N, C-alpha and C positions, 0 to 999 in steps of 0.2 A: 114692561120693564116690571123685573124681577124684582120687590122689594125686601130686602135686607132684614134679617131678623134680628132685634134686639138679644143679645145678649144679658142672661139674667145677670142680680148681685150674687159675687162671687162671697161678698163675707160683709158683716156690721163694721159699720164706721166705731171709732173709738168713740165717739157724743153717742151713739146708741148702742154700744157696751157698757156702758156706764148709765145710761140709762135705766136698761135691762138691771142691773145692779141693783140701782134706787130701787127698781117696782120691788127686787128679791127682797131686799132690806126691809122692807116697808110691811111684807108681806112676813118676813122672819120677826117682824115684833108684834103680829095680831095671833101667830102662832105658837110662836115663842111661851105663851103664858099658860096656855092649856097644855099645850109639851110639861113644862116643869114637874106639874105634882105627878105624873105618869109613872110607875114604878117598871114598864118593861122599856128595855133598848131601844133607840133613838138612832141606828148607825147608820139607814139609808139617807135622813135628814140630815145627821151631823156631816154626810161624808157628801155629799150634796152642798154645807155649808164651804167644806172644804177647799170643795170645786170654785165654789166663788169665790175665797180667799186667794185662788193659784191664778183666778183668771186677772182678780187686781194686782197681783204680783207683775204677770206679762205686761198690763196695759202700763204699770209704771217703768217699767222696762223699755218698754217701746219707747217713753219718752224721756228715758233717762240715762241715752250708750248704751241699751241693750245690758243694764243691771242690776241689779235687784238694790233694794234699800241698803243691804248690810254690805253692799260690794262699793257701792258709790260714796263717794266723800261725802263729808259735812257741807263744803263749801258748794256742792252741788246738790243740797237736798235729801243725801244719804244721813247713814250713821257710822260708815266704816272704820272712821278715824278712832272712834273711841274701844272697835274691834283688836286694837291691835294694842290695848289694851288686857288683864285678864279681870275676870271676877264680875262683869255687868253684866249678871243677872237685873242687878237693880232698875233698868233703864231698857226690858226686853220691851215694853208698852210702848217705848219708840216707835219700834218698826212699826207696828199699826197706826200710828196718829201719822205717821207721813202717808201711808197708801190711804188716810180718810177720804179723799175723792174718789178714789180708785175701787173701796168699801158702800158708796152709795152714802157717804157721812151717817154710819147706821155704825152704832159701837156694839150690838146686838149680834152683830157677823163675828165678831170673834169672841162669843160666849158659847160654848155647851149647853144646852138646854138640858146637860144630866149633871151638869157642876153647881153646886152649892156658890158658888161666885155669880154677883149678879152683874147684869148692865150697867153700863154707866149712861149718862142722861145725855152725853156728847163727848168729841174726844178733846175738847178742851176746858173740859170742867170738872177739876180735878179725877180726871183719868190716870189709871195709876197699874199696876199689875194685876191688883186686887179688880181687876175690871177684863180678864183676859186668862182665858182656856188651855192655851195651845203657844207651847214652845217655839225656838226659831232656831232652823237648820243652816247655822250661819256659816257650813263648809260648804252649803248644797249650790250646785253647778249647771245651766242647761247643758258642760259640756257630758254630764251627767245626768241624765234625763228620767233616770230611776234613784237618785242620791235624795236622802231625808230633810225635805225642806221645814216641813212640819209637823202637831199630831199635837195628841191629845198629853195634856201636862201632867196626866196621873201615871208618868212612868218613874220606875225608881232601878236601883242596883241588886243583884243576884238574883236570887231565885224562887224565893218566897215570899210572892205581893206583900207589896207595905199594907197596915190597915188606913191610913193617910193618902198624902199625895206623892208621895215618894221624894224625888229631886225637885219638886214644887212646894218651898215653904207654904203656910197658914201668913205665917206675915207680910207675903206681897214683896219682900226683898229679894226674890231671884235667886236663882245659879245659874252660873256658867261653868258648862260640864263635859269633860274629856271623856267620852266612853269607849272605852277598847272595841273594836269592828268584833275580837272575839269574844266579846258578850261577858260574862250574858245582863242581858235589863229585863224585867218583870212589871207588866202595865201592876197598878196598885190597885186595891181593889176598892175605888169610888169610879165614880161616871160610869164609865160603858162595862165596867167589871164587875159592878152591882148584882151580886147573883150566880157571880161564878167566878170558883174560886182560881179556876186556872188564869185568867187573867186576860183583857180583849181590851184593843183601844182602836183608834184613827189616825194614821198619817197620811200626808202630804206628799205626794213625791215633786222631784223638781218638773216634772211634766206636765204640773199640775192635776193631776188625777188624785182620787183621795181615794185609800185602801183600810180597808176593814180589816184588822189581824190579829190572830189569839198571841201570846208571850211566845211559844215555842214557834210560830212564823216569824214572828218581827227578828225574833235571836238567828233564827235559819236561816230562812228567805232575803231577809232584807238586812238588818246589820252586820251577818257576816261579809254579803255582798256588797258591803258600803264600798265607794273610795272614798280612802283617810282623807280627813282634810288636811290642807299644806299651811293655809295663810296663820299658823298660831302666833300667839303672843311672844315676843322675844325671850326665850330663857324658860319658855314654861310649856316646851314640844314636849308629848307624851311620850315615853321611853316605849311602847307599843303603838303602832297604828289604831289612830283613833276618829271620830268625828265627833266636831262640835257641837253640843248642843245649850241653848240660852232659853232657860226656863223663868217662866213670868212666878 
């Protein structure tokens, strides 16, 4: 009698994925101090970290009605209720605290090694915007896999790169921004733009992938092809098609 061959496993379980993320978080905590003083760009490393954040989003959504934290209600563990009001930049950090389990309980996962900001000791001990490097695209949706879900906080308006962090204030008070899909925006001269006058940075897409992009490519390839945000607060709908990005 022929023996039936057992089929190989087709996917990780959720617990296994969280364990993998936790291991990566530990590795990040070991590697990050060595990377921080370095002067060269670390795009590949940071794109990898953004990819892990993308995985955290998908894990969280899998347990919460296939909705991301900014889409789900507060009663069900998200922070979507707050976004029915404008000017929610001050609580951008909430998005990552909500996903702390999926991020392996490591605040280092939300700090870019090229940022002057430092990671918090934990997600529960004085964690706020000053320990976050990435904006949140609260209009992103898995219906539009190429919509902008997140990215480096050193993004600003206009065509001339800012010397500071653009839309992300030093104070940590955050910023809730409507960005016309016609642009323009530009990476400031911080983080991955260091030594690059034209500006460069990383974005996270709704499909969970990280992308390295220059200022010109961000404007032409991503922003102008973005699906406009539709869930604007009442009375705050932009006059032109725009996306909503919340900066720490």
